[in-house]
N, C-alpha and C positions, 0 to 999 in steps of 0.2 A: 643826311638822308631824311626825308620827311617821316615824321614819327607816326606810323601806322597804328600803333597802339602804345600803351605805357606798360611798365612791369609792376604788377601789383605789390611785389615785395620792396620796391625801391620808392613807389608813389603812394603817399598816405591818401586814404578815401576822405574825399572832402565832403562835407554836408553841412547845408545851412547857409552856405555864403551867396551874396547877390550883389547887384550893382552897387548898392548903398553900404554894404559890409563886404570889402574886397577880401579875397584870398590872401593870407600873409605871404610875403614874398619867398619866405623859406618852406611853403608848402605847395608852390606853383608846380604845375606838370611840366615835364619836358616841352619845349616848344614845338608846335606842329603847325605847319602852314598849308595853305591851300594852293601855293604856288611852289616850284616854277612849273610842274607838270600839269597837265589839264585834269588828271584825276584828284578831286577834292579829297580832303582829309576828313575823317569821321569825328576827329577831335575838336572840342570847342575851346575858345579862349576862356581862361580863368575867370571867374566872376569878379567884377569890380576893376578888370584891367583892359587896356587898350592895346591893340595889336595893329601894325601898319604894314601892309604888304604891296609893294610897288614895283612896276617895271621901270626902270631908268629911260630904257630905250628898247624898242621893238621895231624891227623891218621885216616887211612881208613883200614877196614878189609873186606873181602870177602872170605867166606870158610877159607882156611888156608894161603891166600895171605894177606899180609899187606904192607902198604907204610906209609913214614913219609915225610912230606913236611915242610920244614922251610923257612920262608920268601917269600910267595907268595906275590908279590907286584903290585899293581895297582896304577901307577903314572899318576895324572889326572892335565890337563893344561886347564883353563878357556880361550877360545878364545874369545868369544863375550857374549853379554847378554843372547843369547839363545843356545850356543855350547860349548863343550869342547872337547878335544882331550885326549885319554887315553892310556899308555903303560902298559901292563900285561905281566909279566914274573914270573917264579918259580925260586928264587934264589938257592934252593937246594932240590932235592926229592930222597929218598932212597926207593927201593922196595925190598920186600922179599917174593919171591914166594914160596908157600907150597912145591914145587916139589924139592927145595933145590937150585934153581938159584935165581937170583936177579940181580940188576943193580942199579947204582946211577949217579947223575950228575945234569945236568942243561936241562931245556926243551926250548920250543920255544918262540917267542916273538909273542904277538897279538897287533894289532893296533885297537883302537875302537874310533868312532866318534859319540857322542851324540849330537842330535838337538832336542831341546824342541819345541814342537808345540803350546802349551798352558799351562798355569798353572804354569809357572816359578815363578812369582812374586804375586801369589794370584788367587783365584777363587775357584769353587767347585770341581775341578778335574785337573789333569795333565796328558799329553801325549807326549810321544818323540819316535823319529825313531833313531835306534842304530846300524848302520851297523859296521861289523868288518871283519878282515882277519887275519889269523895266518901265521906268516912268518916262515918257517923252518930255524933253526940256525945250524943244523948239530951237535947239542950238543948230549951227550951220551943218553938223553931221548928223542930225536927229532925223530919223524917218517918220516921227510925228505919230507913231503907233505903239499902243500898249502891248506888251508882250510878256511872257512868262513861263513858269515851268516848275518840275520838281526834279531834285537831284537826290540819288540815293547812294552815297558812298561806303564802301567795305573796306577794312584794313586787318591784316594779319601779319605775324611773323613767321617766316619759312624756317629760319635756322638763325643762328647768331650772326647779327650784322646784314641780314637780308630780310627785306619786308615785301609784301605783295599788297597792292591796293587795286580794288575793282571799282567801277562805278557805271551806273545806269542814269541817263538824264532824259527826261521826257519835255520838250520844248514846244511852245505855241507861239510860232514866230510868224511875221509879216514877210511875204514873198513880193520883191519888187517887180518880177516879171508877170505874175498872175494878178497883181495889186490885190491879194487876199490873204488871210492868214492860214497857216498849213502847220501840221504837226511834223516834228523832227525827233528822231531818236539818237542820241549819242551814247556810245558806249566805249570803254576804256579798260586797259589793264597795264599797271605800271610795276616795274621791279626796282626797289632801291637797295643800294648797297653801300655799307660803311667801307671806304677805302682806307682811311687812316682816322686817328681820334677825332679830327675836326673836317676831314675831306669826305664827301659822299659823291655818289653817282646815281643815275637813274636811267633806264630805257623804258619806252612807252609806245603801246600801239592805241590809236584812236580811230573810230569808225563812226561816220555820221550818216543815218539813213533819212532821206528826204521822200517826197511823193515821187519823184522822178529820177533820183540818181543815188549812188552810195559814194562817199568820199572816205577815202583810207589814208592815214598819215603814221608815220614812224618818227618818234623823236628820242631825245636823250640830252644829258646835261650834268652839270657839276654844282654841287653847294659847298659853301665853306662857312663853318660855325665860328665867327669872330669870338663870341662869348655865348652864355646861355640865353641872351636875349636879342642877339643879332646874328642873321644869317645872311650870306651874299650867294648870288646864284647867276648861272648863265647856261644857255642852252640853245639847241635848234630843232625844227620840227620839218620833216619833208614829206610832200604828197607821192603817194604811192600809185595813184591811177589819174587818168585825164580829168576826173572830175574834182580833184582836190587842188587846193592852192599849192604852187611849186614849192616855196621855201618861206619860213618863218625863222628869224634869229631874236633872241632876247636876252636881257640881263637885267637883274633887279635885286630886291632886298626884302628882308622880314625884320621887323623891330617890335619888340613887345616892350611896353611900358607898365 
């Protein structure tokens, strides 16, 4: 299960560590990832450490259109006790449109900066501010437009082995139909459950508000902790209304170094 917050009694309070003075391995926080669910974690990567979160394979279907994504990677670098820097990119995406067309290639690069406001090292809740910007790379699947936004994730523990994550996301994106930028608002709620010592599960609702429609999704999946620095995951997301994409399947991992 994604770590929505840490336990103050079990995790020492970190102070003064940075990119060039890493947190000692025996003082690192419990691993917390921004995947596999859409709701981001408010916990940052330990200062001076690297975390790689990657989708091995994503499949999406909407009516007759399909897409296959290989190696969507979020490369995260712990900067301070309360912040990390993230580089997000799609290694390879193939689209097959029902009309007979399609495209394949590489997407854009997104830079994200997460700053934890509280709860990184214990407490009843955690909150972070998470601005990001998408940089057009000119690749085959790039829309050649700058985009960005702000994510506000919140996490708390409801009971032993059950966590709640909430998120609000404000996006400034380019709309292909209007050929102009517009504002979108994404909101989500996820419940995470510890099924066994190493096995976790989650269920999640995601809603996206655009200028002319609303998309609703229901998702869920499983996580398996191989060891304290490696977690495997898989899951699915289903569209709940006609505006939403029909189906998305995904599998991947989180690795901390």
